[in-house]
N, C-alpha and C positions, 0 to 999 in steps of 0.2 A: 451648679456643677462647676468644678474647676476647669479653667481653660487649659487644654492640653496641647494647643498649637505651639509649634516651635517659636522661640523668642528671637526677634530680630531687632537690633539697635541701629537706628539711622542717625548719623551725626551730620546735620545739614542746617545751615543758618538761614537759607532762603525760604520764607514762608510758602511761596508758590510751589517750590519743589517738594517741600514737606507734604503739602496737600496731594500733589501728584503721586508721590510714593505711597502715601497712606491708601490711596485708591487702588494702587497696583498690587498691594500685598495683603489682600484680605485673608489669605491662607495662613498668615503668621500673626503672632502677638507682636504688635509694633510698639517700640519705645523710641521717642524722638528727642534728640538733644541738639541744642544750638551752639554749644561751646564746650570747652574742655571740662570745666567743673561739672556741668550737668551730665556730660557723657560718662565721666568716671563714677559719678554718683549712681547712675543707672547700671553701669557695668557691675559695680559691687553689689547692688541690691538685687538685680535680676539675673546676673550671670548669663547673658545671651551667648550662644555658640558662635553667632555670625554678626558682624558689624559692617555697615557701609559707611565710609568716611570721606567727606569732602575735604580735600587738602587745603582749600582756600577758606579757612576759618578766620573770623576776627580774633585778635586785632591785626591780622595780616591777610585780609581778604584777597589781595592781589598777588600774594606770594604763597609759599607752602611751608613756611617755618612753623606756624602754629599747628597745621595739620600733621606735620611730621612729628612734632612734640606729642600730640595726642596719640598718634600711632605708637610711639615708643612707650608712652604711659600705659596704654591698653595692654601691650604685649608684656610689659614688665609685671603687671598685676596678674594677667591671665594668658600665659604663653600659648595655650592651645586654641585661643580665639582665632577664627578666620576673619581677617580684616580685608575688605574689598574697598580700594581707594578710588576716588573720582579725580580725574585730571582734565584740564582744559583741552579743547580740540587741538590735536597735533602736538600736545605737550607730552610726548612719550618719555622724555628724559626724567620728568618728575615721577612718572609711574614706575620706571625702572629703578629709580632711587628708592622709592617706597618699598618695592618688592625686595630690594637688597637689604632693607632694614627689617624685613620680616612680614610685610603685607602678603596676603595669599593670592590676590588677583587685582585687576583694575578695570575700570570702565571709563569711557570718554564722554564728555559733555559735548553737545546736547544729548540727553539720555534717550537711549532706545530701551523702552520698558521691557519688551520681550527678551532682548539680549541680556539685560541686567537680571531679569528673572531667572534665566538659565544659569547664570553665574552664581546667583544666590542659592538656588536649589542644589547645585553641585557642591557648594561650600558646606551646606548642611549635611549632605550625604557623606562627604569626606570626613567631616568632624565626627559624625556618628560612627563611622568605620574606625577612626583612630581611637575613639573612646572604648569601643568594643575590643580592639586589639590590645589596648592597655589593660583593660579588665582581665582579659584572658591571660595576658603575659604576667601580670603581677599576682594573680590569684591562682595558685596551683592547689586544687582541692585536696583535702586530706586523703581521699580515697585514691589519689593519683601519686601519693608518696608512699614508698615502701622502705623498710629498714631505716627510716628516719631521713634518708638522703636521696634515694633513687626515685626518679620521676618516671612513671609508666602507667599506661592504661591497658596494656596488652596482656591477655591471659597467659601468653607464653612466658612473659617476664614475671608476672604475679606468681606463677607456679614455682619459678626459681626462687623468688623471695620467700615463699611459704616453706620451701624445703630448707633454706638456710636458717630460717627462724626455728625450725624443728630440731636442727642439729647443733644450734648455737651453744647449748649447755651440755652437750654430750662430749665426753673426753675422747674425741677422735680427730685425726688429721683430715683436712678437707682439700680436695684438688678441684680448682676451677678451670674448666676447659672452654676456650672460646677464642675467636679471632681477635686480632689486635684492635683496640678501641672499643670493645664491648662493655667496658666498665668493671673489669675483674678486681681492680684495687678498691673501687667503691663498694663492691659486694663484700670483699674481705673485711673492709672497715665496718660495714653494716653488720657482719657476723660478729665481729669483736664487740661492737656497741650493744648488741642484743644479748650477749653472753654475760655470765657472772664474772667475767674478767674485765668488764668495761672500765673499771676504775684503775686498772693497771695499764702499762704502756702498750701501745700499738706501734710496732716498728716495721717498716717496709724496706726491702732491698731488691733492686733489679739486678739479677745475676748476669744478665746479658750486657749490662752497662759497665761492669767492673772487670778489668783485666784479670786473667786467670792467676797471675802472680800475686795479686792483691786480695782476691776473693776469700781465700782461707783466713787471712788476717781480719777481714771485714766481718766474717761470720763468727770466728772463734776467738778473736782477740790475740794479743801477744804480750809477752813479758818484756820488761826493760832490757835492752841489749840483745834481744833475740836475733836481730839482724841489723844491718847498717841503716841508721835512721830511726831505730826504735829507741827513742830517748826517754820514754816513760812507759809504764805498764798501761795497756789499753784494753778494756773489755770489748768483746765482740758483740754483734747484733743479737746473737742468741741470749747472751747474758743480759743485755740491756732490756730485753723483752721479758725478763723473769717475772712470772705471775700473770703475764699478759699474752699477747699474740705476736708472732713473727710472720710476716707475709713475704714469701719468697716468690717474686715475679720472675717469669721465664726460667723456671727451675730446670728445664731441659738443657740449659746452657752451662750447668755445673759440670766441670771436668770430672772424669772417672775417678782419679785419686781422691778428690774431695768428696765424691759421692760416698766413698767408704767411711769417711769420718762423719759425714752427716747421718749415715745409717747407724753408726755406733751411738750417736747422741739419741736418736729416736728409740733405740733399743734399751739404752741404759740411763738416759736422762742426765748425763754428765758431759761436761766439755773440758777439754784441755787446751789452754792457750798455747800459741806457738812459743817455744822456748821454755815452757813450764812443765812441771811434773805432777802438779796436783790435779786431781779430778774434782771439778767444781759442779755440785748438783744444781740443776736449773729446772724450774717448772715453767716451760714455755710451750705454748700451743703453736703448732705449725699449720699455716694455711698457705698453699702454693697455687701457682697458676702457670699455664703455658698455652701457646697457640700451636705448638708442635705436636706431631703424632708420636707419643712416647712408645706405643706398641711397636711401631716401625723402628724407632731408635733402639729398642730392646733387641729386636731381631738382628739389627745391624751391629750390635755390640757396643753401642754408644751410650746406653743407659742401663743401669743395673735393675734387673727384674725384682730383686728383693727390696730395693729402695722404693721402686714404683708401688709395690703393694703396701709398704709402710706409709707412703704419702697419700695413697688413694683409697683410704678406708671409706671415705664418702666422696663420690665424684659428682660434680654439678656441671652440667653442660649449659653454656650461656648462648642464647640465640643471638644472631646478628640483628642489626637494626632493621634490615629489610624483612625480617621474619616477625617484626613487632608492629603490625598495622596501626597507624595513627600516632605512634610514639615520636616519629621524626618531627612532626609539626608541634606537638606538645613540648618537646625538648627545645626546638628552635625558638619558640616564644619565651621560654625560660632564659635561654642564652641571650636573646635580644635585651631583655630587661636587665640582666646582669651586666652586660658589656656596655650598653647605652649609658647607664648611670656613670660609668667610669670613663668611657672613651668618646662618646658623642651624644650628649643629652638631648639633642634635637630629634633623635630617632625614637619613635614611639611604638613601633610594631611592624608587623608583616603585612604587605599588600596581598590581596587575594591571589594574584598570579604567583607570588613567591611561595605562599602556602601550598598551592597546587604543584609547583615545581618540586618543592621539598618532598611532598607526598609521593610523587612519581619517581624520584631518583632512587637508584638501588643502594646507595651508600656502601660501597665496597670498603671504605675506611671506617665504617660504623660511627659511633657517637663522637669519637675524636675528630673525624673528618667533618661531621656536621658542626661541631663546636668551632672548629677552625674557620670554616666557611662563613658562619654567622658572625664570628668576631671580625673577620676581614670586611664583611659587608657593612657592619655597623661603623667601622672606621671610615670606609670609603663612601658611604651613602651621602647623597646630596640633599635628599628630601627627608620628610618625617617618617615615611614608610619605606621599608626595604622591599625593592621589587625583585622579580625573578632575575633580571639582568645583573643586579648587584651580587648575586650568589655565584655567577659564572659557572653554571652547571652544565651548559652545553645541552646535548641531547642523549638520551639513553636508548640504545637499540637492542638491549638485552632481551632474549627470548628464552623460554624454558623448553628445551627439546624433549624433556622427559614427559611433558603433559601431552598425552595422545588420546586420552579418553575425554570426549567433549563434555559429558555430563560432569565429570570430576573437575574439569577446568572451569566450567561455568559456576559450579558450586563454590570452588575456591575463590574465584573472582568476586562472586556475590558476597561471600562472608567477609572478604577483605574490604570491599567497598562499604559495607555496613559498619565495620569496626572503625574505618577511617572517618566516616561521616560522624559517628558518635564522638570520636576523639576531637575532631575539628570543631564540633558544635558544643564542646565541653559538656557532653552528656544531656543536652537539651533535645528531647525526642522530636518535638515539633520542627525545630530547625534542621535536625538530621534528616527527617522525612522529606523536607523541602529540598535539601541538597540532593537527595536520591531520586526525587521526582515521584514519590510514592506517598500513600496515605499513612497516617499513624498506625491504624490497625494492621496494615500490611507490614510495616516496620516491626511492630511488636511480634508478629508471626515469624518474621525472619530471625529476629533476635532469639526467640524461643527455639526455633529450629536449629540454629547454629550455636546455642548455649552461650550467647553474648550478654554480658551484664551492662546495664545502662549507667 
């Protein structure tokens, strides 16, 4: 039968110490090297996760130059390897220098076998944790991706995605309602990419980010000489999206006079540029979004009711991140992978306390807040795993004053815990059951009762 014990490489030139270490590590597959060449050969052939390295190797047994060179060579070939270096009694400066060069930990001679055993065991544990983090971060299963771009495992968001897919090819305007940072533009682009307009332009404009005096020109374009500074004829965003989709973000910020002109376009499907007289036919589909309450704005006279009904032929309400159990950790791992490659390659994933903190945080700023916090944590992280402290989440004291029925509260908490465990275990039922402290049959019963897919 194949040997499934963890692989440990010992780089030590003293035959007596080699025998002592062999005897101490009967729980590992041991590979022993006495010099650089042999160490690198075994590293390439066996790929051990953990290496113990004596810095005093020949041809410099009284110094550390050769040991440091071996350390650099190991980390250059396999950066994830946990290298534990040995230094002489009282020689902490050498150990600190090795750790600064990438060593994971150190031990002092003469060797305390029990103490070294704890260091080695911890190194294997951390290496396994990092590899699992990397696997989860780099691999987003196909069933976690919807509309080609959005990552989710929450039934609430999957329902939204299915609705968008159903209306993608219908010739209707779609209004996306949701708080800031919930991914409205991502969903609008997903709608476009799923529709038969996908080969035509997708144009997005944030109506709140453009001054009122410029917004009309941005949307409808202008003729040369229409106003001071109009040195050439410029088509507007509606024209540029001809045949495709125009996404109007924060549509509630469009001023009333311009709402009239937008309504005319939606009714007649023609535009007139500023300073122009020709009605230009345009086949552009409108998808809009807002975080404002348009019904209240209509009552207050700040938004036209007829325009609202033209824009809201199909209304899609997007849940906040706190309403999507498990998605925060799933998305955080995705963002760690994306930003670590660009900003801090030493970062490999999330520590367990960071995942727990992300899971517990209410995320008032939704996905945008999560992305910004993870990006900052990647930049500032000192270690290979992002910890809870790197995210600077503080503490959440939020309570739900509306939950007064104990049974309902218990069922809601139970359902959310099951969904989060399944998301955090990447759909592995055995792992999720262990997280929850229950048996697999019990977990299957809960999933069936709450209509949760694995």
